[in-house]
TIDOVO-368469 format. One record per residue: residue number from 1; chain; x, y, z of N, C-alpha, C in turn; residue in three letters. Coordinates in steps of 0.05 Angstrom, whole numbers, always signed. Example, Ala and Ser with C-alpha at 12.3 -4.5 7.8 and 13.67 -1.06 7.14 Angstrom:
<pts>
PT   seq   mol    neast   nnorth      nup   caeast   canorth     caup    ceast   cnorth      cup   type
PT     1     A     +264     -114     +156     +246       -90     +156     +264      -66     +156    Ala
PT     2     A     +257      -45     +142     +273       -21     +143     +258       +1     +157    Ser
</pts>
This chain:
<pts>
PT   seq   mol    neast   nnorth      nup   caeast   canorth     caup    ceast   cnorth      cup   type
PT     1     A    +1877    +1692    +3198    +1884     +1720    +3203    +1860    +1735    +3213    Unk
PT     2     A    +1865    +1754    +3230    +1843     +1770    +3241    +1833    +1790    +3220    Unk
PT     3     A    +1807    +1797    +3224    +1796     +1817    +3207    +1785    +1808    +3181    Unk
PT     4     A    +1785    +1782    +3175    +1776     +1772    +3150    +1751    +1755    +3154    Unk
PT     5     A    +1736    +1760    +3176    +1711     +1746    +3180    +1713    +1717    +3189    Unk
PT     6     A    +1736    +1710    +3199    +1740     +1682    +3208    +1724    +1679    +3234    Unk
PT     7     A    +1710    +1658    +3237    +1695     +1653    +3261    +1708    +1631    +3278    Unk
PT     8     A    +1705    +1633    +3304    +1717     +1614    +3322    +1703    +1587    +3317    Unk
PT     9     A    +1718    +1566    +3315    +1707     +1539    +3312    +1687    +1534    +3335    Unk
PT    10     A    +1663    +1525    +3328    +1642     +1520    +3347    +1651    +1500    +3369    Unk
PT    11     A    +1667    +1481    +3361    +1676     +1460    +3380    +1698    +1470    +3398    Unk
PT    12     A    +1710    +1493    +3393    +1732     +1503    +3409    +1721    +1519    +3432    Unk
PT    13     A    +1729    +1512    +3456    +1721     +1527    +3480    +1734    +1554    +3480    Unk
PT    14     A    +1719    +1575    +3483    +1730     +1602    +3483    +1750    +1607    +3505    Unk
PT    15     A    +1747    +1592    +3527    +1766     +1595    +3549    +1793    +1583    +3542    Unk
PT    16     A    +1794    +1564    +3524    +1819     +1551    +3516    +1832    +1564    +3492    Unk
PT    17     A    +1817    +1582    +3479    +1827     +1596    +3455    +1845    +1619    +3463    Unk
PT    18     A    +1865    +1624    +3446    +1882     +1648    +3448    +1890    +1656    +3420    Unk
PT    19     A    +1896    +1681    +3416    +1903     +1690    +3389    +1928    +1675    +3378    Unk
PT    20     A    +1926    +1664    +3355    +1948     +1650    +3342    +1950    +1621    +3350    Unk
PT    21     A    +1929    +1611    +3364    +1930     +1583    +3372    +1932    +1565    +3348    Unk
PT    22     A    +1951    +1547    +3348    +1956     +1529    +3326    +1977    +1538    +3306    Unk
PT    23     A    +1988    +1562    +3311    +2009     +1572    +3293    +2033    +1554    +3294    Unk
PT    24     A    +2043    +1547    +3270    +2066     +1529    +3269    +2091    +1543    +3259    Unk
PT    25     A    +2088    +1569    +3252    +2111     +1583    +3241    +2125    +1601    +3261    Unk
PT    26     A    +2117    +1599    +3286    +2129     +1614    +3309    +2127    +1644    +3305    Unk
PT    27     A    +2105    +1653    +3293    +2100     +1682    +3290    +2091    +1694    +3316    Unk
PT    28     A    +2095    +1720    +3318    +2087     +1735    +3342    +2060    +1750    +3338    Unk
PT    29     A    +2051    +1752    +3313    +2026     +1765    +3307    +2016    +1756    +3279    Unk
PT    30     A    +1992    +1765    +3272    +1981     +1757    +3247    +1997    +1768    +3223    Unk
PT    31     A    +2011    +1790    +3227    +2026     +1802    +3205    +2051    +1785    +3198    Unk
PT    32     A    +2060    +1768    +3217    +2083     +1751    +3212    +2075    +1723    +3204    Unk
PT    33     A    +2051    +1715    +3209    +2042     +1687    +3207    +2037    +1679    +3178    Unk
PT    34     A    +2046    +1656    +3171    +2041     +1645    +3144    +2024    +1619    +3146    Unk
PT    35     A    +2015    +1613    +3170    +1999     +1588    +3175    +1969    +1592    +3170    Unk
PT    36     A    +1960    +1617    +3167    +1932     +1624    +3163    +1915    +1615    +3187    Unk
PT    37     A    +1926    +1617    +3211    +1910     +1612    +3235    +1896    +1638    +3244    Unk
PT    38     A    +1877    +1635    +3262    +1861     +1657    +3271    +1876    +1672    +3294    Unk
PT    39     A    +1880    +1698    +3290    +1893     +1715    +3310    +1873    +1734    +3324    Unk
PT    40     A    +1848    +1729    +3320    +1828     +1747    +3332    +1828    +1744    +3362    Unk
PT    41     A    +1827    +1766    +3376    +1827     +1767    +3405    +1801    +1754    +3415    Unk
PT    42     A    +1802    +1736    +3435    +1778     +1723    +3445    +1756    +1743    +3454    Unk
PT    43     A    +1764    +1767    +3463    +1744     +1787    +3471    +1726    +1795    +3447    Unk
PT    44     A    +1737    +1794    +3423    +1721     +1801    +3399    +1698    +1781    +3396    Unk
PT    45     A    +1704    +1756    +3400    +1683     +1735    +3398    +1661    +1739    +3419    Unk
PT    46     A    +1670    +1746    +3444    +1651     +1751    +3465    +1634    +1775    +3459    Unk
PT    47     A    +1646    +1797    +3448    +1631     +1821    +3441    +1612    +1816    +3418    Unk
PT    48     A    +1620    +1800    +3399    +1602     +1793    +3376    +1578    +1777    +3386    Unk
PT    49     A    +1582    +1759    +3404    +1559     +1743    +3415    +1541    +1761    +3431    Unk
PT    50     A    +1552    +1779    +3448    +1536     +1797    +3463    +1520    +1816    +3444    Unk
PT    51     A    +1533    +1825    +3423    +1520     +1843    +3404    +1496    +1828    +3391    Unk
PT    52     A    +1500    +1803    +3384    +1479     +1788    +3371    +1455    +1784    +3390    Unk
PT    53     A    +1461    +1779    +3415    +1440     +1775    +3435    +1424    +1801    +3440    Unk
PT    54     A    +1439    +1824    +3441    +1426     +1849    +3446    +1409    +1857    +3422    Unk
PT    55     A    +1418    +1852    +3397    +1402     +1857    +3374    +1376    +1841    +3374    Unk
PT    56     A    +1378    +1816    +3382    +1354     +1799    +3384    +1334    +1810    +3405    Unk
PT    57     A    +1345    +1820    +3427    +1328     +1832    +3448    +1314    +1857    +3437    Unk
PT    58     A    +1329    +1874    +3423    +1317     +1898    +3411    +1295    +1891    +3391    Unk
PT    59     A    +1300    +1871    +3375    +1280     +1862    +3356    +1255    +1852    +3370    Unk
PT    60     A    +1258    +1837    +3391    +1234     +1827    +3406    +1219    +1851    +3419    Unk
PT    61     A    +1233    +1870    +3430    +1220     +1893    +3442    +1206    +1910    +3421    Unk
PT    62     A    +1218    +1913    +3397    +1204     +1928    +3376    +1179    +1914    +3368    Unk
PT    63     A    +1180    +1888    +3365    +1156     +1873    +3357    +1134    +1875    +3378    Unk
PT    64     A    +1142    +1875    +3403    +1123     +1877    +3425    +1110    +1905    +3425    Unk
PT    65     A    +1125    +1926    +3419    +1114     +1953    +3418    +1096    +1956    +3394    Unk
PT    66     A    +1103    +1944    +3372    +1086     +1946    +3348    +1060    +1932    +3351    Unk
PT    67     A    +1059    +1911    +3367    +1034     +1896    +3370    +1015    +1908    +3390    Unk
PT    68     A    +1022    +1930    +3402    +1004     +1944    +3421     +982    +1959    +3407    Unk
</pts>
């Protein structure tokens, strides 16, 4: 289910992923699903990765400024 900190399986290609992939109960959304599959939108994973990269860049820049 989305919103519970589930992470995309590392082995799963983000381009092949879609919300509800693997659902066996024919649900239309996470509120109907009883399979406990991930319904997180792929864009969320992309944004999380971008956020992590930007935070690392900020950290590097701060360290560079402090060392001056």
